[in-house]
Structure formats: structure tokens, C-alpha cells
N, C-alpha and C positions, 0 to 999 in steps of 0.2 A: 606640487600640483597633481602629478600622476598618482601620488598616494591617496589622494581624495577618492579615486575611483577604484581603489582596491577592493576585492571581495565581490565584484560584480560579474565574475565569470571570465575575465581576461587576465593573463598573467602580468604580474607587476613589471617584469623586464620590458614587455611589449609596450606597456603604457609609457614607461620611462622613454623608450625609443621614439614613440610618437610625440612625446612632449619636447624631446631634444630637437627633433626635426622642425617642430613648430617654433622653437627658440631661434633656430637658424633662420627660418623665414622672417621672424620678427626683427632680428638683427639687420637682414637685407633690406627690409621695407621701412624700417624706422627713419624718420626724419627729424632731427633735433628741432625743438621749438614747436612741433605740431602736437605735443602732448606734455603733460606735466613732468613726466619722467619716462625713462625707458621702461621701467617696471610697470607703469600704468598702461603702456601700450603692449608689452609682451604678455601680461597675465591674461587679458581677454582673448589674445591671439592663440595662446597655448590651450586655454580652456575650450575655445571653439574647435580646435583641431581634435582635442580629445573626445568631445561630444560627437563630431562628425565620424570619428573612428568607430565609436560605439554604434552610431546609426547605420553605417555602411558596411562595416566588417566585423562587428562584435557579435553578431547572431550566428549561432551554429545552425538554427533553423529559422530562417529570416521571414518575419511576418510581413503583411502589407505595410506600405509606407504610412497609411493613415493610422495604424496601430502604433507604429514607432513614434510618430509625432504625439499621439494622444497619451502615450505611456509617460512622457515627461510631465505633462499637465496633471495626470492622475497622481503620480508620485508626490508632486508638489502639493497638490490639494490634500491628500492624505495626511501629510506632515502638518500642514496648517490647521486642518480640522481636528486632529488630535489635541493640539494646544487649545484651540478654541472650545471644543466640546468637553474636554477632560476625559475622553474615552476614545476607543478605536471607532472610527467612522464606519458607517455601513456603505455598501455599494450605492444605495439610494442617496446618501449624503454626498458621496463623491460625484455621482452623476449630476446632481443638481449643481454642485459647485463649478464643474468644468463645462457644463451645458451639453452633456452628452446623455445617451440613454443608459439605463442600467445594464443592458445586454452588452453594449460597447465596453463599459467599465470591466465587466467580467471577462470579456474576450481579451482585454488588455492583460488582465491578471493571468489568464491561461497562456497568453503568448509569451509573457515574461520568462517562462521556463526555456524559451528558445535560446536564451543567452548561455545557458549551461544545462542542457538536458541531462537526465539521469543516466549514468553509465550502464551498459549492458553486463559488464562483468567485474567492475571494481567491487571491493568490499569496504566496510566501515573503516578498516585499518588503513586503506590506501587514500581515502578521501574523507572529507567532512560530512559528505552525504553518502548513504548506502547505495549499492548498485541496484539495478532494476530487479535482479533476482530476489531482493528482499520483499518486493511488492507482488511477486508472482505467486500463484497458487501452488501448493505442495500436496503431496499425497495425504489424504485424510482417511485413516483406517475406520473411524466411526462412520463417515459418509459412505465409504465403499461397502461397508457391511449393513447399510441401512435396508437395503432390499432383503437380505437374509433375515434381518430382524423382523421385518413386516411378515414374511412367510412363516417364520417361527412363532410369532404371536398368533397368527391364524391357526397354526397347528396345535399350539397349547390350549387355544380356547375350546378345542374339541374334547379335552380331558376333563374328568370330573375334578372337584375341589380337592379330594384326597390324593389323587395322583399329582396334581400340580403342587401340593404341599410337600409331597415326597421328593419331587425334583427340587424344590426350594431348599429343603433341608440338606440335600446331597450336594448340589452344585452351587448354591448361593451361600448357605451357611457353612458349607464345608464339613458337615458331619460325616463320620464314617458309617458304613453299613451297620456295624455293631452298635454304634451310638443311636442310630435311627431305630433299630430293632428294640433296644432297651427303652427308648422313649414311647414306642408304639405297643410294646408288649408282644412282639413277634420275634421269630428267629431271624438271624442274619441271612440265612438261606432264602427265606421268604422275601426279605428286602431285595436281595440280589435279583431273584426271579422277577419281582415286580418291576424293578428298574429296567431290566433287560427288555421286558415286554413293552414298557413305555417308550424307551429310546428307539426300539425297532419300529414302533407304530409311528413315531415322529419322523423317523428316517424315511420311511416309505411315503409319508405325505410330503416331505420335503423334496424327494425325488420327483414326484409327480408335479410339484410346483416348478421344479427346475426345468423339467422337460417342456413345460408350457412356456417358459420364458427363455428357452434355449440356453440354459445356464449349466454349470458343472454341478453334478449332485454332491451334496455334503456327505462326508464320511460319518459313520456313527460316532467316532471318537471326537468329532468336532462339536457335537451337541452340547457337551458340557461347557465349553467355552462360550458358545453362543448363548446358552441359558444365563 
């Protein structure tokens, strides 16, 4: 009987212990002739003790009694409605079945995690559910550089189309200065000088923007990666 309640957040050994104590109570209280058999008397006794254990001590985060009592009705209703409807019942279906509001049904679902809340530090190898760290935010380089990209976009918009194309060829397409010079019909030195002028101008604009937002100015060498 204890095995029926496995997987609900309480260790199997604890359930067996509760069931065995309930069996002892059944032995002491049973009076021959008052039931069809001892098993017919012991089974509901043990079942009742297990249910009370879950109700009173099985919660790590204990919800109000009304939610504990409603939880059983909601679980039974969901199981019955799945068979009747041939699909997973909605919260509205369950609420109508148990005579509760949709908000109460959703509150019961949220409170159910109180049996076995997510661990703060375990990992997927330790438990069948991942730890809370899995659901926490982590550093996002794209998000952290979003502000820089906005300022860089504004700075790039001040360049003419030819200079923006030059940056595109050098820092996006990865062309060398010699290849750019050959494509444009100019010398490598001219390409180098123009790139230095463009990056210097962008750098000055980004410094001004950084000072406005109390940020750290970007170095000229960072322009290539930001582009």
C-alpha cells in the first residue's frame, strides 16, 4: 500500500514506516466478527494513515488546509475528466467538476510544488528534477553589449555609404586591406589611412556617448568586434 504513494515527494522508507505503524493500530483495534476479514479492516486504516501523513507532514512548504483538501478533489477530477473527455481537461473543466473557481484550481496546482520544491543546488545527475540554478538567469553577452550596439549604430549612421561599405568589407566580410584596395582600385595605404580615420571618428563619438551614460569608453581595437 505504501508503494501506491511513491513518487509524490516522500521517501519510500518513510511511507513504509507509516504503513507499518498503521498496521499495528489495525491489529490492536480489530475485533473479529465486526468486518468480513482483517484485511478488509486493515486496508482502509492504513490508507487513511498514509493520507493523513501526506496532509499533515508531507509538505515542505505547507499550504492552507483548504488547498490541501481541495487538492485531492482536483486530482480525482482531472483523472476522471481525462477518461470522459478523451483529452487533458482545462482548469475550467476541473473547476466546474469540483464546484470551485478557476483561480482556486490554479492555486492548487501552484501549491502542489510544496510537496517537493525545486532544490537550490542539486543538478540533474543528483535528482530527476534539475536544481533551481537551471531556471535562473545567466550572463548574456548579447544583452550586455546591447547598449554598445545602440550607440555604435548611431555613430555608424553619421558615416556616408562609402565609408560604411569599407567597414563592412574589412570587419564583416573579413577582407584584407590589400583585397579592399584591389576591389576599389586604390592602394593599400589609402585603404589603411581611410580606415584609421573612420575608426578614430567612431571612437571619439563612442567616448562622448560613454561619458553621457557614465560608462567605460571603448578602445579603438574593440570597434572591429563591435562592428
